[in-house]
C-alpha positions in Angstrom: -55.9 -32.7 -50.6 -55.5 -30.3 -47.9 -56.8 -33.1 -45.3 -54.4 -35.5 -46.8 -51.3 -33.1 -46.0 -52.6 -32.3 -42.7 -52.9 -36.1 -42.0 -49.5 -36.9 -43.6 -48.0 -34.1 -41.4 -49.4 -35.7 -38.2 -48.3 -38.9 -38.9 -44.9 -37.7 -39.4 -45.0 -36.0 -36.3 -46.1 -38.9 -34.7 -43.4 -41.0 -36.2 -40.7 -38.5 -35.1 -42.0 -38.3 -31.4 -42.0 -42.0 -31.2 -38.5 -42.2 -32.4 -37.2 -39.5 -30.3 -38.7 -41.6 -27.1 -37.5 -44.9 -28.4 -33.8 -43.4 -28.8 -34.0 -42.0 -25.0 -35.0 -45.0 -23.6 -32.3 -47.1 -25.3 -29.6 -44.7 -24.1 -31.0 -44.8 -20.6 -30.8 -48.6 -20.7 -27.2 -48.5 -22.3 -26.2 -46.3 -19.2 -27.7 -48.8 -16.7 -25.9 -51.7 -18.5 -22.4 -49.7 -18.5 -22.8 -49.0 -14.7 -23.5 -52.9 -14.1 -20.6 -54.0 -15.9 -18.4 -51.5 -14.0 -19.7 -52.7 -10.9 -19.1 -56.4 -11.9 -15.7 -55.9 -13.1 -14.9 -54.2 -9.8 -16.4 -57.1 -7.9 -14.6 -59.6 -10.0 -11.3 -57.7 -9.0 -12.2 -57.7 -5.5 -12.9 -61.6 -5.5 -9.9 -62.2 -7.4 -7.7 -60.2 -4.7 -9.7 -61.9 -1.9 -8.9 -65.5 -3.3 -5.1 -64.6 -3.8 -4.6 -63.2 -0.3 -6.4 -66.4 1.3 -4.2 -68.6 -0.7 -1.2 -66.6 0.4 -2.7 -67.0 4.0 -3.1 -70.7 4.1 0.7 -71.3 2.4 2.2 -69.0 5.3 0.0 -70.8 8.0 1.1 -74.3 6.7 4.8 -73.4 7.0 5.6 -72.5 3.2 8.1 -69.9 2.7 6.1 -67.3 0.7 9.0 -64.8 0.0 9.7 -65.9 -3.7 5.7 -67.1 -4.6 3.3 -65.0 -6.5 -0.2 -66.1 -5.9 -2.3 -65.0 -9.2 -5.9 -65.6 -9.2 -8.7 -65.3 -11.8 -12.2 -66.3 -11.6 -11.3 -69.2 -9.5 -8.3 -70.3 -11.5 -5.1 -69.9 -9.2 -1.6 -69.9 -10.4 1.4 -70.3 -8.2 4.6 -68.7 -9.7 7.9 -67.8 -8.4 10.6 -69.9 -6.8 11.1 -72.0 -3.4 14.2 -73.1 -1.6 13.5 -76.9 -2.2 11.3 -79.6 -3.9 9.3 -80.4 -0.8 8.0 -76.8 -0.8 6.8 -77.1 -4.2 4.6 -79.9 -3.5 3.3 -78.8 -0.1 2.4 -75.1 -1.8 0.3 -77.0 -4.4 -1.5 -79.3 -2.0 -2.1 -76.6 0.6 -3.7 -74.2 -2.5 -6.1 -76.9 -3.5 -7.5 -76.9 -0.3 -8.6 -73.3 -0.3 -12.2 -72.7 -0.9 -13.2 -70.8 -4.1 -10.4 -72.3 -6.0 -11.6 -74.2 -9.2 -8.4 -75.0 -10.9 -5.0 -74.4 -9.8 -1.6 -74.5 -11.8 1.7 -74.9 -9.8 4.6 -73.3 -11.6 7.0 -72.7 -9.1 10.6 -73.8 -9.5 13.6 -74.4 -7.0 15.5 -71.1 -6.4 19.2 -72.3 -6.9 21.2 -70.7 -4.0 24.8 -69.3 -4.8 26.5 -66.3 -5.3 25.2 -64.2 -8.3 28.0 -61.7 -8.2 30.5 -61.3 -11.0 34.2 -60.7 -10.5 
């Protein structure tokens, strides 16, 4: 009877030791996974910013007035938002942006800025 208790206690100790080791490995791998995700998010943000900047530079180089244009990039999808002075600038901005490498899709949401006096009397 005493031998059965000793074997039972030894078995229990082995199970506890194995559980602690398994738990430790799981938390280490979770920490590594979290670090990888943080790096990935940072890399994605940098890539989005770089694409947005390349599109803005291409628009300026092509003679499009970028003063009222916001270039939003997310995972290769680019949106042109804001306003320009005439309709020809909308079409030109769209075609120039489509030609920038790294763009997977493009949405042109530019509008024509109506000039005029905005002050009230």
